Every structure is written in structure tokens, then in C-alpha cells.
C-alpha positions as CSV (number, residue, x, y, z in Angstrom):
1,M,-1.0,-9.4,-6.9
2,I,-2.3,-5.9,-8.1
3,R,-1.8,-4.6,-11.7
4,F,-2.6,-1.4,-13.2
5,S,-3.9,-0.3,-16.9
6,D,-2.9,2.7,-18.8
7,E,-6.3,4.1,-18.1
8,H,-5.7,4.5,-14.5
9,V,-7.5,1.4,-13.4
10,W,-6.2,-1.2,-10.9
11,V,-7.3,-4.9,-10.6
12,R,-6.2,-7.0,-7.5
13,V,-6.2,-10.7,-8.0
14,E,-7.8,-12.8,-5.4
15,G,-7.8,-16.5,-6.5
16,E,-9.8,-16.4,-9.9
17,T,-11.5,-13.0,-9.1
18,G,-10.5,-9.6,-10.0
19,V,-11.4,-6.6,-7.7
20,V,-11.3,-3.6,-9.8
21,G,-11.1,0.2,-8.9
22,I,-9.6,3.5,-10.1
23,T,-6.1,4.6,-9.0
24,V,-4.9,7.3,-6.6
25,H,-3.8,9.2,-9.8
26,A,-7.3,8.9,-11.3
27,Q,-9.0,10.1,-8.3
28,D,-6.7,12.9,-7.9
29,T,-7.1,14.0,-11.5
30,L,-11.0,13.9,-11.2
31,G,-11.3,15.7,-7.8
32,D,-14.3,15.2,-5.5
33,I,-16.2,12.2,-6.9
34,V,-19.9,12.8,-6.5
35,F,-21.4,10.0,-8.6
36,V,-20.5,6.4,-10.0
37,E,-22.1,4.3,-12.4
38,L,-21.3,0.5,-11.7
39,P,-21.5,-2.5,-14.3
40,A,-24.6,-4.9,-13.9
41,I,-23.8,-8.1,-12.1
42,G,-23.6,-10.8,-14.7
43,R,-22.3,-8.4,-17.4
44,V,-19.4,-10.0,-19.5
45,L,-16.7,-7.5,-20.0
46,A,-13.7,-7.7,-22.4
47,P,-10.5,-5.6,-21.8
48,K,-11.0,-2.0,-22.5
49,D,-14.9,-2.1,-22.4
50,V,-16.4,0.6,-20.7
51,A,-17.3,-0.8,-17.2
52,G,-18.9,2.4,-15.6
53,V,-18.6,5.9,-15.2
54,V,-17.1,8.2,-12.6
55,E,-18.4,11.9,-12.1
56,S,-16.8,14.5,-10.1
57,V,-17.1,18.2,-9.6
58,K,-14.8,18.6,-12.4
59,A,-15.6,16.0,-15.0
60,A,-17.2,12.7,-16.1
61,A,-14.8,9.8,-17.0
62,D,-15.4,6.3,-18.2
63,V,-13.9,3.4,-16.2
64,Y,-12.4,1.0,-18.6
65,A,-12.2,-2.8,-17.7
66,P,-8.5,-3.8,-17.3
67,V,-9.2,-7.5,-17.8
68,G,-12.2,-9.5,-19.3
69,G,-14.6,-11.6,-17.3
70,T,-18.0,-11.7,-15.7
71,V,-19.1,-9.0,-13.1
72,T,-19.8,-11.0,-10.0
73,E,-20.3,-8.2,-7.4
74,V,-20.6,-4.3,-7.2
75,N,-19.6,-2.1,-4.4
76,E,-23.0,-0.9,-3.2
77,A,-21.1,1.2,-0.3
78,L,-19.6,3.1,-3.2
79,R,-22.7,3.8,-5.0
80,A,-24.0,5.0,-1.7
81,D,-21.0,7.0,-0.9
82,P,-19.0,7.8,-3.8
83,S,-16.3,9.8,-2.0
84,L,-14.8,6.3,-1.2
85,A,-13.3,6.3,-4.6
86,N,-11.3,9.5,-3.2
87,S,-10.6,8.4,0.4
88,E,-9.9,4.9,-0.3
89,P,-9.2,4.3,-3.9
90,L,-7.2,1.2,-3.4
91,G,-9.4,-0.3,-0.5
92,A,-13.1,0.4,0.3
93,G,-13.5,2.5,-2.9
94,W,-13.3,-0.6,-5.3
95,F,-15.9,-0.5,-8.0
96,Y,-16.5,-4.2,-9.0
97,K,-15.4,-7.8,-8.9
98,V,-15.1,-10.0,-12.0
99,Q,-14.6,-13.7,-12.6
100,L,-11.6,-13.8,-14.6
101,S,-12.2,-15.1,-18.1
102,N,-8.4,-15.3,-19.2
103,P,-5.9,-14.5,-16.4
104,A,-3.1,-14.3,-18.9
105,E,-4.7,-10.8,-19.7
106,L,-3.0,-9.6,-16.3
107,D,0.5,-9.9,-18.2
108,A,-0.3,-7.1,-20.4
109,L,-0.9,-4.8,-17.2
110,M,1.8,-2.8,-15.3
111,D,3.0,-3.8,-12.0
112,E,3.4,-1.1,-9.1
113,A,6.9,0.2,-10.2
114,A,5.7,0.4,-14.0
115,Y,2.6,2.3,-13.2
116,A,4.5,4.6,-10.8
117,K,6.9,5.5,-13.7
118,F,3.8,5.9,-16.1
119,S,1.7,7.9,-14.0
120,G,4.5,10.0,-12.2
């Protein structure tokens, strides 16, 4: 299951873990991404917390946590090659993984159809 926030961040649920990244719309808006700041492993996030930063040739933008939980892993490949957020935003360009603290928070997020309408 994948859900989307109104801050153009997605979360894909894999068991009790959420994999988080920015959407195609977000990377299209930002342009060529040149730097990402990822959260520290072990950091506890609440929904809407600033979890990281994305910098592009055009702008810098905060990445807001779509759900709360504890960061269990960050994408070191993305840190080494930020352009993955452009080329594979819903795949290899993921930002971090989080142990979900309250799976019910997913209910407040949009499904793919609602997000397509929102970002369309």
C-alpha cells in the first residue's frame, strides 16, 4: 500500500515499516536534485516534522514526515547520488525507512487516485 501527503511525500507500507520518499510531482517541481539531507537513524518523527531537506538547482525544500515513527534506515545510495530522487522517485530514490508508531495515521493520507487529483 502506498499513501501520499499534501506535502508531496509518499509512504509505502511494508509490514510495520514505512518507506518514505518524494513524489514525481515534487521532483518535477524542484528540477535537478543536487543534495539531500536525510534524518538520523534512531530519530523519532511525528507527522509533519521536518525529516530532511532536498536541494535542487532551483530551490531547497523541506521533506515532511507523512507518518510518525522511528527512523530505522536511510538511503545511502541517495546521499551519494541525489539524482536518484529525479530518476526513480518512487523506487531507488527513497529517502528513509521508519518503524510506524501509529499505523492509523496512514488513514489521513491520500491514496493514488486522490493524490493524482490533488497534484493534477
